[in-house]
N, CA, C, O and the ligand as a Tripos MOL2 file, in Angstrom:
@<TRIPOS>MOLECULE
protein
  285   283    72     0     0
PROTEIN
NO_CHARGES

@<TRIPOS>ATOM
      1 N         -30.5280    7.7470   54.1170 N.3       1 MET1
      2 CA        -31.7810    7.1780   53.6120 C.3       1 MET1
      3 C         -32.8610    7.2690   54.6800 C.2       1 MET1
      4 O         -32.5750    7.1610   55.8730 O.2       1 MET1
      5 N         -34.0580    7.4620   54.2640 N.am      2 GLY2
      6 CA        -35.1740    7.5500   55.1980 C.3       2 GLY2
      7 C         -35.5330    6.1690   55.7250 C.2       2 GLY2
      8 O         -35.2520    5.1490   55.0950 O.2       2 GLY2
      9 N         -36.1320    6.1620   56.8430 N.am      3 LYS3
     10 CA        -36.5580    4.9010   57.4470 C.3       3 LYS3
     11 C         -37.7290    4.3410   56.6710 C.2       3 LYS3
     12 O         -38.6850    5.0410   56.3390 O.2       3 LYS3
     13 N         -37.6220    3.0870   56.4020 N.am      4 GLN4
     14 CA        -38.6920    2.4540   55.6660 C.3       4 GLN4
     15 C         -39.7580    1.9580   56.6420 C.2       4 GLN4
     16 O         -39.4750    1.1510   57.5270 O.2       4 GLN4
     17 N         -40.9670    2.4420   56.4740 N.am      5 LEU5
     18 CA        -42.0070    2.1720   57.4670 C.3       5 LEU5
     19 C         -42.8040    0.9150   57.1400 C.2       5 LEU5
     20 O         -43.3110    0.2390   58.0360 O.2       5 LEU5
     21 N         -42.9050    0.6220   55.8990 N.am      6 LEU6
     22 CA        -43.7570   -0.4880   55.5220 C.3       6 LEU6
     23 C         -42.9950   -1.8040   55.6350 C.2       6 LEU6
     24 O         -41.9480   -1.9970   55.0180 O.2       6 LEU6
     25 N         -43.5490   -2.6940   56.4380 N.am      7 ASN7
     26 CA        -42.9390   -4.0040   56.6230 C.3       7 ASN7
     27 C         -43.9100   -5.0940   56.1540 C.2       7 ASN7
     28 O         -45.1260   -4.9060   56.1190 O.2       7 ASN7
     29 N         -43.3340   -6.2110   55.8050 N.am      8 GLN8
     30 CA        -44.1590   -7.3370   55.3930 C.3       8 GLN8
     31 C         -43.8660   -8.5290   56.2700 C.2       8 GLN8
     32 O         -42.7100   -8.8490   56.5480 O.2       8 GLN8
     33 N         -44.9280   -9.1810   56.7010 N.am      9 CYS9
     34 CA        -44.7900  -10.3390   57.5630 C.3       9 CYS9
     35 C         -44.0870  -11.4780   56.8250 C.2       9 CYS9
     36 O         -44.4090  -11.8000   55.6810 O.2       9 CYS9
     37 N         -43.1150  -12.0750   57.5220 N.am     10 GLN10
     38 CA        -42.3810  -13.1760   56.9130 C.3      10 GLN10
     39 C         -43.2230  -14.4520   56.8680 C.2      10 GLN10
     40 O         -42.9450  -15.3660   56.0910 O.2      10 GLN10
     41 N         -44.2370  -14.4990   57.6990 N.am     11 ASP11
     42 CA        -45.0360  -15.7160   57.8180 C.3      11 ASP11
     43 C         -46.2730  -15.6960   56.9310 C.2      11 ASP11
     44 O         -46.5120  -16.6250   56.1600 O.2      11 ASP11
     45 N         -47.0590  -14.6240   57.0470 N.am     12 CYS12
     46 CA        -48.3110  -14.6140   56.3070 C.3      12 CYS12
     47 C         -48.3270  -13.5970   55.1720 C.2      12 CYS12
     48 O         -49.2580  -13.5620   54.3680 O.2      12 CYS12
     49 N         -47.2970  -12.7810   55.1180 N.am     13 GLY13
     50 CA        -47.2110  -11.8440   54.0010 C.3      13 GLY13
     51 C         -48.0330  -10.5830   54.1610 C.2      13 GLY13
     52 O         -48.1360   -9.7810   53.2330 O.2      13 GLY13
     53 N         -48.6250  -10.4020   55.3450 N.am     14 ALA14
     54 CA        -49.4360   -9.2150   55.5630 C.3      14 ALA14
     55 C         -48.5460   -7.9830   55.6850 C.2      14 ALA14
     56 O         -47.4180   -8.0460   56.1740 O.2      14 ALA14
     57 N         -49.0910   -6.8680   55.2270 N.am     15 TRP15
     58 CA        -48.3370   -5.6260   55.3400 C.3      15 TRP15
     59 C         -48.6530   -4.9420   56.6530 C.2      15 TRP15
     60 O         -49.8050   -4.8910   57.0850 O.2      15 TRP15
     61 N         -47.6380   -4.4290   57.2670 N.am     16 THR16
     62 CA        -47.8180   -3.7760   58.5530 C.3      16 THR16
     63 C         -46.8080   -2.6380   58.6880 C.2      16 THR16
     64 O         -45.7780   -2.6150   58.0140 O.2      16 THR16
     65 N         -47.1190   -1.7180   59.5540 N.am     17 LEU17
     66 CA        -46.1960   -0.6140   59.7980 C.3      17 LEU17
     67 C         -45.2700   -0.8950   60.9650 C.2      17 LEU17
     68 O         -44.3420   -0.1290   61.2260 O.2      17 LEU17
     69 N         -45.5180   -1.9880   61.6670 N.am     18 SER18
     70 CA        -44.6290   -2.3310   62.7800 C.3      18 SER18
     71 C         -43.7940   -3.5380   62.3880 C.2      18 SER18
     72 O         -43.9380   -4.0780   61.2910 O.2      18 SER18
     73 N         -42.9100   -3.9590   63.3080 N.am     19 THR19
     74 CA        -42.0600   -5.0970   62.9970 C.3      19 THR19
     75 C         -42.6930   -6.4030   63.4740 C.2      19 THR19
     76 O         -42.1150   -7.4820   63.3490 O.2      19 THR19
     77 N         -43.9030   -6.2680   64.0240 N.am     20 LYS20
     78 CA        -44.6210   -7.4640   64.4560 C.3      20 LYS20
     79 C         -45.9600   -7.5310   63.7160 C.2      20 LYS20
     80 O         -46.7170   -6.5610   63.6690 O.2      20 LYS20
     81 N         -46.2240   -8.6920   63.1470 N.am     21 CYS21
     82 CA        -47.4390   -8.8270   62.3700 C.3      21 CYS21
     83 C         -48.6760   -8.7230   63.2490 C.2      21 CYS21
     84 O         -48.7720   -9.3680   64.2930 O.2      21 CYS21
     85 N         -49.6120   -7.9040   62.8110 N.am     22 HIS22
     86 CA        -50.8490   -7.7400   63.5880 C.3      22 HIS22
     87 C         -51.8260   -8.8770   63.3370 C.2      22 HIS22
     88 O         -52.8180   -9.0190   64.0520 O.2      22 HIS22
     89 N         -51.5510   -9.6690   62.3420 N.am     23 LYS23
     90 CA        -52.4580  -10.7800   62.0260 C.3      23 LYS23
     91 C         -52.0430  -12.0620   62.7160 C.2      23 LYS23
     92 O         -52.8510  -12.7060   63.3850 O.2      23 LYS23
     93 N         -50.7890  -12.4320   62.5540 N.am     24 CYS24
     94 CA        -50.3540  -13.7260   63.0830 C.3      24 CYS24
     95 C         -49.2790  -13.5920   64.1410 C.2      24 CYS24
     96 O         -48.8890  -14.5820   64.7610 O.2      24 CYS24
     97 N         -48.7960  -12.3750   64.3540 N.am     25 GLY25
     98 CA        -47.8000  -12.1850   65.3920 C.3      25 GLY25
     99 C         -46.3810  -12.5310   64.9280 C.2      25 GLY25
    100 O         -45.4370  -12.5260   65.7180 O.2      25 GLY25
    101 N         -46.2560  -12.8240   63.6630 N.am     26 GLY26
    102 CA        -44.9250  -13.1610   63.1410 C.3      26 GLY26
    103 C         -44.0600  -11.9320   62.9720 C.2      26 GLY26
    104 O         -44.4870  -10.8000   63.1990 O.2      26 GLY26
    105 N         -42.8560  -12.1870   62.5750 N.am     27 THR27
    106 CA        -41.9140  -11.0980   62.3950 C.3      27 THR27
    107 C         -42.0860  -10.4670   61.0210 C.2      27 THR27
    108 O         -42.1090  -11.1440   59.9940 O.2      27 THR27
    109 N         -42.2060   -9.1500   61.0440 N.am     28 ALA28
    110 CA        -42.3470   -8.4360   59.7800 C.3      28 ALA28
    111 C         -41.0340   -7.7160   59.4830 C.2      28 ALA28
    112 O         -40.4170   -7.1290   60.3710 O.2      28 ALA28
    113 N         -40.6300   -7.7710   58.2480 N.am     29 ARG29
    114 CA        -39.4000   -7.1160   57.8530 C.3      29 ARG29
    115 C         -39.6890   -6.0820   56.7820 C.2      29 ARG29
    116 O         -40.6840   -6.1520   56.0610 O.2      29 ARG29
    117 N         -38.7910   -5.1320   56.7080 N.am     30 ALA30
    118 CA        -38.9550   -4.0800   55.6970 C.3      30 ALA30
    119 C         -38.9460   -4.7130   54.3210 C.2      30 ALA30
    120 O         -38.1190   -5.5700   54.0090 O.2      30 ALA30
    121 N         -39.8740   -4.2750   53.5230 N.am     31 ALA31
    122 CA        -39.9360   -4.7820   52.1620 C.3      31 ALA31
    123 C         -38.6890   -4.3270   51.4150 C.2      31 ALA31
    124 O         -38.1840   -3.2250   51.6270 O.2      31 ALA31
    125 N         -38.2140   -5.1820   50.5550 N.am     32 ALA32
    126 CA        -37.0290   -4.8240   49.7820 C.3      32 ALA32
    127 C         -37.3360   -3.6300   48.8980 C.2      32 ALA32
    128 O         -38.3620   -3.6130   48.2180 O.2      32 ALA32
    129 N         -36.4820   -2.6540   48.8960 N.am     33 PRO33
    130 CA        -36.7230   -1.5010   48.0390 C.3      33 PRO33
    131 C         -36.6630   -1.9050   46.5800 C.2      33 PRO33
    132 O         -35.9360   -2.8220   46.1950 O.2      33 PRO33
    133 N         -37.4250   -1.2170   45.7990 N.am     34 ILE34
    134 CA        -37.4200   -1.5040   44.3700 C.3      34 ILE34
    135 C         -36.0530   -1.1570   43.8010 C.2      34 ILE34
    136 O         -35.5280   -0.0630   44.0050 O.2      34 ILE34
    137 N         -35.5100   -2.0990   43.1010 N.am     35 LYS35
    138 CA        -34.2050   -1.8220   42.5040 C.3      35 LYS35
    139 C         -34.3840   -0.9300   41.2960 C.2      35 LYS35
    140 O         -34.9880   -1.2910   40.2860 O.2      35 LYS35
    141 N         -33.8430    0.2160   41.4530 N.am     36 TRP36
    142 CA        -33.9800    1.1840   40.3670 C.3      36 TRP36
    143 C         -32.7240    2.0150   40.3320 C.2      36 TRP36
    144 O         -32.1870    2.3900   41.3740 O.2      36 TRP36
    145 N         -32.2710    2.2940   39.1760 N.am     37 SER37
    146 CA        -31.0790    3.0980   39.0390 C.3      37 SER37
    147 C         -31.2860    4.1170   37.9400 C.2      37 SER37
    148 O         -31.8500    3.7980   36.8940 O.2      37 SER37
    149 N         -30.8380    5.3360   38.1660 N.am     38 PRO38
    150 CA        -30.9320    6.3210   37.0660 C.3      38 PRO38
    151 C         -30.0670    5.9220   35.8860 C.2      38 PRO38
    152 O         -30.2870    6.3590   34.7560 O.2      38 PRO38
    153 N         -29.0840    5.0870   36.1670 N.am     39 GLU39
    154 CA        -28.2610    4.5790   35.0690 C.3      39 GLU39
    155 C         -28.9820    3.4340   34.3920 C.2      39 GLU39
    156 O         -29.4870    2.5310   35.0600 O.2      39 GLU39
    157 N         -29.0330    3.4650   33.1020 N.am     40 ASP40
    158 CA        -29.5960    2.3380   32.3680 C.3      40 ASP40
    159 C         -28.4540    1.3810   32.0630 C.2      40 ASP40
    160 O         -27.6480    1.6080   31.1610 O.2      40 ASP40
    161 N         -28.4060    0.3020   32.8420 N.am     41 HIS41
    162 CA        -27.2730   -0.6000   32.7260 C.3      41 HIS41
    163 C         -27.2480   -1.3540   31.4030 C.2      41 HIS41
    164 O         -26.2200   -1.8950   30.9950 O.2      41 HIS41
    165 N         -28.3910   -1.3790   30.7490 N.am     42 HIS42
    166 CA        -28.4490   -2.1080   29.4940 C.3      42 HIS42
    167 C         -28.3700   -1.1820   28.2950 C.2      42 HIS42
    168 O         -28.4560   -1.6140   27.1450 O.2      42 HIS42
    169 N         -28.2050    0.0970   28.5870 N.am     43 ALA43
    170 CA        -28.2460    1.0680   27.4890 C.3      43 ALA43
    171 C         -27.1400    0.8010   26.4760 C.2      43 ALA43
    172 O         -27.3400    0.9130   25.2670 O.2      43 ALA43
    173 N         -25.9620    0.4420   27.0020 N.am     44 GLN44
    174 CA        -24.8490    0.2570   26.0600 C.3      44 GLN44
    175 C         -25.1090   -0.9260   25.1310 C.2      44 GLN44
    176 O         -24.7210   -0.9060   23.9630 O.2      44 GLN44
    177 N         -25.7610   -1.9430   25.6530 N.am     45 TYR45
    178 CA        -26.0540   -3.1010   24.7970 C.3      45 TYR45
    179 C         -27.1290   -2.7470   23.7690 C.2      45 TYR45
    180 O         -27.0860   -3.1590   22.6100 O.2      45 TYR45
    181 N         -28.0980   -1.9580   24.2570 N.am     46 ARG46
    182 CA        -29.1860   -1.5930   23.3560 C.3      46 ARG46
    183 C         -28.6730   -0.6790   22.2530 C.2      46 ARG46
    184 O         -29.0740   -0.7880   21.0940 O.2      46 ARG46
    185 N         -27.7810    0.2190   22.6390 N.am     47 ARG47
    186 CA        -27.2160    1.1090   21.6180 C.3      47 ARG47
    187 C         -26.4460    0.3030   20.5730 C.2      47 ARG47
    188 O         -26.5230    0.5630   19.3720 O.2      47 ARG47
    189 N         -25.7040   -0.6800   21.0730 N.am     48 ARG48
    190 CA        -24.9250   -1.4980   20.1470 C.3      48 ARG48
    191 C         -25.8540   -2.2660   19.2140 C.2      48 ARG48
    192 O         -25.5910   -2.4260   18.0220 O.2      48 ARG48
    193 N         -26.9740   -2.7430   19.8160 N.am     49 LEU49
    194 CA        -27.9340   -3.5040   19.0390 C.3      49 LEU49
    195 C         -28.5240   -2.6510   17.9210 C.2      49 LEU49
    196 O         -28.7560   -3.1280   16.8110 O.2      49 LEU49
    197 N         -28.7580   -1.3920   18.2350 N.am     50 GLU50
    198 CA        -29.3600   -0.5140   17.2470 C.3      50 GLU50
    199 C         -28.3250    0.2000   16.3980 C.2      50 GLU50
    200 O         -28.6700    0.9730   15.5040 O.2      50 GLU50
    201 N         -27.0800   -0.0560   16.6740 N.am     51 GLY51
    202 CA        -26.0330    0.5310   15.8510 C.3      51 GLY51
    203 C         -25.8720    2.0210   16.0270 C.2      51 GLY51
    204 O         -25.4660    2.7290   15.1060 O.2      51 GLY51
    205 N         -26.1960    2.4970   17.2310 N.am     52 VAL52
    206 CA        -26.1510    3.9400   17.4600 C.3      52 VAL52
    207 C         -24.7650    4.5010   17.2270 C.2      52 VAL52
    208 O         -24.5920    5.6160   16.7350 O.2      52 VAL52
    209 N         -23.7770    3.6880   17.5980 N.am     53 GLU53
    210 CA        -22.4220    4.2160   17.4930 C.3      53 GLU53
    211 C         -21.8440    4.0240   16.0880 C.2      53 GLU53
    212 O         -20.7410    4.4850   15.7930 O.2      53 GLU53
    213 N         -22.5740    3.3650   15.2590 N.am     54 GLY54
    214 CA        -22.0520    3.1200   13.9240 C.3      54 GLY54
    215 C         -22.2540    4.3150   12.9930 C.2      54 GLY54
    216 O         -22.9810    5.2580   13.3040 O.2      54 GLY54
    217 N         -21.5980    4.2420   11.8610 N.am     55 GLU55
    218 CA        -21.7390    5.3000   10.8560 C.3      55 GLU55
    219 C         -23.1520    5.2590   10.2630 C.2      55 GLU55
    220 O         -23.6990    4.1860   10.0070 O.2      55 GLU55
    221 N         -23.7160    6.4150   10.0540 N.am     56 GLY56
    222 CA        -24.9690    6.4950    9.3480 C.3      56 GLY56
    223 C         -26.1980    6.3580   10.2190 C.2      56 GLY56
    224 O         -27.3230    6.4720    9.7310 O.2      56 GLY56
    225 N         -25.9960    6.1160   11.5040 N.am     57 TRP57
    226 CA        -27.1570    5.9320   12.3590 C.3      57 TRP57
    227 C         -27.9890    7.2110   12.4390 C.2      57 TRP57
    228 O         -29.2190    7.1700   12.4080 O.2      57 TRP57
    229 N         -27.3090    8.3260   12.5400 N.am     58 SER58
    230 CA        -28.0270    9.5990   12.7050 C.3      58 SER58
    231 C         -28.8660    9.9220   11.4680 C.2      58 SER58
    232 O         -29.8660   10.6340   11.5540 O.2      58 SER58
    233 N         -28.4500    9.3950   10.3290 N.am     59 GLN59
    234 CA        -29.2290    9.6470    9.1190 C.3      59 GLN59
    235 C         -30.5650    8.9000    9.1260 C.2      59 GLN59
    236 O         -31.5010    9.2530    8.4080 O.2      59 GLN59
    237 N         -30.6220    7.8610    9.9590 N.am     60 LYS60
    238 CA        -31.8610    7.0690   10.0030 C.3      60 LYS60
    239 C         -32.9020    7.6930   10.9230 C.2      60 LYS60
    240 O         -34.0690    7.3010   10.9110 O.2      60 LYS60
    241 N         -32.4750    8.6600   11.7160 N.am     61 LEU61
    242 CA        -33.4090    9.2910   12.6350 C.3      61 LEU61
    243 C         -34.4430   10.1060   11.8810 C.2      61 LEU61
    244 O         -34.1430   10.7360   10.8670 O.2      61 LEU61
    245 N         -35.6870   10.0830   12.4040 N.am     62 PRO62
    246 CA        -36.7010   10.9180   11.7690 C.3      62 PRO62
    247 C         -36.3560   12.3900   11.9690 C.2      62 PRO62
    248 O         -35.8330   12.7890   13.0090 O.2      62 PRO62
    249 N         -36.6490   13.1510   10.9910 N.am     63 THR63
    250 CA        -36.3380   14.5740   11.0870 C.3      63 THR63
    251 C         -37.6200   15.3850   10.9540 C.2      63 THR63
    252 O         -38.6010   14.9560   10.3470 O.2      63 THR63
    253 N         -37.5730   16.5380   11.5290 N.am     64 LEU64
    254 CA        -38.7020   17.4570   11.4080 C.3      64 LEU64
    255 C         -38.7240   18.0200    9.9920 C.2      64 LEU64
    256 O         -37.6790   18.1960    9.3670 O.2      64 LEU64
    257 N         -39.9180   18.2980    9.4980 N.am     65 PRO65
    258 CA        -39.9760   18.9410    8.1900 C.3      65 PRO65
    259 C         -39.3290   20.3260    8.2580 C.2      65 PRO65
    260 O         -39.2990   20.9820    9.2990 O.2      65 PRO65
    261 N         -38.8350   20.7190    7.1460 N.am     66 ASP66
    262 CA        -38.1620   22.0190    7.1060 C.3      66 ASP66
    263 C         -39.1710   23.1290    7.3710 C.2      66 ASP66
    264 O         -40.1140   23.3220    6.6030 O.2      66 ASP66
    265 N         -38.9680   23.8440    8.4460 N.am     67 MET67
    266 CA        -39.9430   24.8440    8.8420 C.3      67 MET67
    267 C         -39.6500   26.2110    8.2390 C.2      67 MET67
    268 O         -40.4620   27.1310    8.3360 O.2      67 MET67
    269 N         -38.5200   26.3310    7.6340 N.am     68 THR68
    270 CA        -38.1860   27.6430    7.0730 C.3      68 THR68
    271 C         -39.0380   27.9080    5.8350 C.2      68 THR68
    272 O         -39.0950   27.0980    4.9100 O.2      68 THR68
    273 N         -39.6660   29.0130    5.8450 N.am     69 GLU69
    274 CA        -40.5210   29.3780    4.7100 C.3      69 GLU69
    275 C         -40.0040   30.6540    4.0640 C.2      69 GLU69
    276 O         -39.5790   31.5940    4.7360 O.2      69 GLU69
    277 N         -40.0540   30.6520    2.7940 N.am     70 GLU70
    278 CA        -39.6340   31.8630    2.0970 C.3      70 GLU70
    279 C         -40.7930   32.8230    2.0040 C.2      70 GLU70
    280 O         -41.9240   32.4320    1.7160 O.2      70 GLU70
    281 N         -40.5040   34.0660    2.2490 N.am     71 GLU71
    282 CA        -41.5870   35.0520    2.2160 C.3      71 GLU71
    283 C         -41.5620   35.8100    0.9080 C.2      71 GLU71
    284 O         -42.3960   36.6870    0.6870 O.2      71 GLU71
    285 ZN        -48.3340  -12.4480   59.7150 Zn       72 ZN72
@<TRIPOS>BOND
     1     1     2 1
     2     2     3 1
     3     3     4 2
     4     3     5 am
     5     5     6 1
     6     6     7 1
     7     7     8 2
     8     7     9 am
     9     9    10 1
    10    10    11 1
    11    11    12 2
    12    11    13 am
    13    13    14 1
    14    14    15 1
    15    15    16 2
    16    15    17 am
    17    17    18 1
    18    18    19 1
    19    19    20 2
    20    19    21 am
    21    21    22 1
    22    22    23 1
    23    23    24 2
    24    23    25 am
    25    25    26 1
    26    26    27 1
    27    27    28 2
    28    27    29 am
    29    29    30 1
    30    30    31 1
    31    31    32 2
    32    31    33 am
    33    33    34 1
    34    34    35 1
    35    35    36 2
    36    35    37 am
    37    37    38 1
    38    38    39 1
    39    39    40 2
    40    39    41 am
    41    41    42 1
    42    42    43 1
    43    43    44 2
    44    43    45 am
    45    45    46 1
    46    46    47 1
    47    47    48 2
    48    47    49 am
    49    49    50 1
    50    50    51 1
    51    51    52 2
    52    51    53 am
    53    53    54 1
    54    54    55 1
    55    55    56 2
    56    55    57 am
    57    57    58 1
    58    58    59 1
    59    59    60 2
    60    59    61 am
    61    61    62 1
    62    62    63 1
    63    63    64 2
    64    63    65 am
    65    65    66 1
    66    66    67 1
    67    67    68 2
    68    67    69 am
    69    69    70 1
    70    70    71 1
    71    71    72 2
    72    71    73 am
    73    73    74 1
    74    74    75 1
    75    75    76 2
    76    75    77 am
    77    77    78 1
    78    78    79 1
    79    79    80 2
    80    79    81 am
    81    81    82 1
    82    82    83 1
    83    83    84 2
    84    83    85 am
    85    85    86 1
    86    86    87 1
    87    87    88 2
    88    87    89 am
    89    89    90 1
    90    90    91 1
    91    91    92 2
    92    91    93 am
    93    93    94 1
    94    94    95 1
    95    95    96 2
    96    95    97 am
    97    97    98 1
    98    98    99 1
    99    99   100 2
   100    99   101 am
   101   101   102 1
   102   102   103 1
   103   103   104 2
   104   103   105 am
   105   105   106 1
   106   106   107 1
   107   107   108 2
   108   107   109 am
   109   109   110 1
   110   110   111 1
   111   111   112 2
   112   111   113 am
   113   113   114 1
   114   114   115 1
   115   115   116 2
   116   115   117 am
   117   117   118 1
   118   118   119 1
   119   119   120 2
   120   119   121 am
   121   121   122 1
   122   122   123 1
   123   123   124 2
   124   123   125 am
   125   125   126 1
   126   126   127 1
   127   127   128 2
   128   127   129 am
   129   129   130 1
   130   130   131 1
   131   131   132 2
   132   131   133 am
   133   133   134 1
   134   134   135 1
   135   135   136 2
   136   135   137 am
   137   137   138 1
   138   138   139 1
   139   139   140 2
   140   139   141 am
   141   141   142 1
   142   142   143 1
   143   143   144 2
   144   143   145 am
   145   145   146 1
   146   146   147 1
   147   147   148 2
   148   147   149 am
   149   149   150 1
   150   150   151 1
   151   151   152 2
   152   151   153 am
   153   153   154 1
   154   154   155 1
   155   155   156 2
   156   155   157 am
   157   157   158 1
   158   158   159 1
   159   159   160 2
   160   159   161 am
   161   161   162 1
   162   162   163 1
   163   163   164 2
   164   163   165 am
   165   165   166 1
   166   166   167 1
   167   167   168 2
   168   167   169 am
   169   169   170 1
   170   170   171 1
   171   171   172 2
   172   171   173 am
   173   173   174 1
   174   174   175 1
   175   175   176 2
   176   175   177 am
   177   177   178 1
   178   178   179 1
   179   179   180 2
   180   179   181 am
   181   181   182 1
   182   182   183 1
   183   183   184 2
   184   183   185 am
   185   185   186 1
   186   186   187 1
   187   187   188 2
   188   187   189 am
   189   189   190 1
   190   190   191 1
   191   191   192 2
   192   191   193 am
   193   193   194 1
   194   194   195 1
   195   195   196 2
   196   195   197 am
   197   197   198 1
   198   198   199 1
   199   199   200 2
   200   199   201 am
   201   201   202 1
   202   202   203 1
   203   203   204 2
   204   203   205 am
   205   205   206 1
   206   206   207 1
   207   207   208 2
   208   207   209 am
   209   209   210 1
   210   210   211 1
   211   211   212 2
   212   211   213 am
   213   213   214 1
   214   214   215 1
   215   215   216 2
   216   215   217 am
   217   217   218 1
   218   218   219 1
   219   219   220 2
   220   219   221 am
   221   221   222 1
   222   222   223 1
   223   223   224 2
   224   223   225 am
   225   225   226 1
   226   226   227 1
   227   227   228 2
   228   227   229 am
   229   229   230 1
   230   230   231 1
   231   231   232 2
   232   231   233 am
   233   233   234 1
   234   234   235 1
   235   235   236 2
   236   235   237 am
   237   237   238 1
   238   238   239 1
   239   239   240 2
   240   239   241 am
   241   241   242 1
   242   242   243 1
   243   243   244 2
   244   243   245 am
   245   245   246 1
   246   246   247 1
   247   247   248 2
   248   247   249 am
   249   249   250 1
   250   250   251 1
   251   251   252 2
   252   251   253 am
   253   253   254 1
   254   254   255 1
   255   255   256 2
   256   255   257 am
   257   257   258 1
   258   258   259 1
   259   259   260 2
   260   259   261 am
   261   261   262 1
   262   262   263 1
   263   263   264 2
   264   263   265 am
   265   265   266 1
   266   266   267 1
   267   267   268 2
   268   267   269 am
   269   269   270 1
   270   270   271 1
   271   271   272 2
   272   271   273 am
   273   273   274 1
   274   274   275 1
   275   275   276 2
   276   275   277 am
   277   277   278 1
   278   278   279 1
   279   279   280 2
   280   279   281 am
   281   281   282 1
   282   282   283 1
   283   283   284 2
@<TRIPOS>SUBSTRUCTURE
     1 MET1         2 RESIDUE 1 A MET
     2 GLY2         6 RESIDUE 1 A GLY
     3 LYS3        10 RESIDUE 1 A LYS
     4 GLN4        14 RESIDUE 1 A GLN
     5 LEU5        18 RESIDUE 1 A LEU
     6 LEU6        22 RESIDUE 1 A LEU
     7 ASN7        26 RESIDUE 1 A ASN
     8 GLN8        30 RESIDUE 1 A GLN
     9 CYS9        34 RESIDUE 1 A CYS
    10 GLN10       38 RESIDUE 1 A GLN
    11 ASP11       42 RESIDUE 1 A ASP
    12 CYS12       46 RESIDUE 1 A CYS
    13 GLY13       50 RESIDUE 1 A GLY
    14 ALA14       54 RESIDUE 1 A ALA
    15 TRP15       58 RESIDUE 1 A TRP
    16 THR16       62 RESIDUE 1 A THR
    17 LEU17       66 RESIDUE 1 A LEU
    18 SER18       70 RESIDUE 1 A SER
    19 THR19       74 RESIDUE 1 A THR
    20 LYS20       78 RESIDUE 1 A LYS
    21 CYS21       82 RESIDUE 1 A CYS
    22 HIS22       86 RESIDUE 1 A HIS
    23 LYS23       90 RESIDUE 1 A LYS
    24 CYS24       94 RESIDUE 1 A CYS
    25 GLY25       98 RESIDUE 1 A GLY
    26 GLY26      102 RESIDUE 1 A GLY
    27 THR27      106 RESIDUE 1 A THR
    28 ALA28      110 RESIDUE 1 A ALA
    29 ARG29      114 RESIDUE 1 A ARG
    30 ALA30      118 RESIDUE 1 A ALA
    31 ALA31      122 RESIDUE 1 A ALA
    32 ALA32      126 RESIDUE 1 A ALA
    33 PRO33      130 RESIDUE 1 A PRO
    34 ILE34      134 RESIDUE 1 A ILE
    35 LYS35      138 RESIDUE 1 A LYS
    36 TRP36      142 RESIDUE 1 A TRP
    37 SER37      146 RESIDUE 1 A SER
    38 PRO38      150 RESIDUE 1 A PRO
    39 GLU39      154 RESIDUE 1 A GLU
    40 ASP40      158 RESIDUE 1 A ASP
    41 HIS41      162 RESIDUE 1 A HIS
    42 HIS42      166 RESIDUE 1 A HIS
    43 ALA43      170 RESIDUE 1 A ALA
    44 GLN44      174 RESIDUE 1 A GLN
    45 TYR45      178 RESIDUE 1 A TYR
    46 ARG46      182 RESIDUE 1 A ARG
    47 ARG47      186 RESIDUE 1 A ARG
    48 ARG48      190 RESIDUE 1 A ARG
    49 LEU49      194 RESIDUE 1 A LEU
    50 GLU50      198 RESIDUE 1 A GLU
    51 GLY51      202 RESIDUE 1 A GLY
    52 VAL52      206 RESIDUE 1 A VAL
    53 GLU53      210 RESIDUE 1 A GLU
    54 GLY54      214 RESIDUE 1 A GLY
    55 GLU55      218 RESIDUE 1 A GLU
    56 GLY56      222 RESIDUE 1 A GLY
    57 TRP57      226 RESIDUE 1 A TRP
    58 SER58      230 RESIDUE 1 A SER
    59 GLN59      234 RESIDUE 1 A GLN
    60 LYS60      238 RESIDUE 1 A LYS
    61 LEU61      242 RESIDUE 1 A LEU
    62 PRO62      246 RESIDUE 1 A PRO
    63 THR63      250 RESIDUE 1 A THR
    64 LEU64      254 RESIDUE 1 A LEU
    65 PRO65      258 RESIDUE 1 A PRO
    66 ASP66      262 RESIDUE 1 A ASP
    67 MET67      266 RESIDUE 1 A MET
    68 THR68      270 RESIDUE 1 A THR
    69 GLU69      274 RESIDUE 1 A GLU
    70 GLU70      278 RESIDUE 1 A GLU
    71 GLU71      282 RESIDUE 1 A GLU
    72 ZN72       285 GROUP 0 **** ****
């Protein structure tokens, strides 16, 4: 993982690039990384809610109009 440069002061909340606050001299710590995952942990619940795994779900999906044209 790359080094996280942006730190936030524990005392006044100011953002700084060093570990020492330039405003109040307090200790600045790396901001917590945004929790993000490529996995959608709630996907299985949402699918269940929408009945994706049930019979007939695919029939409810919108379909494209038939593009085949007779010449
Ligand atoms: Zn500060």
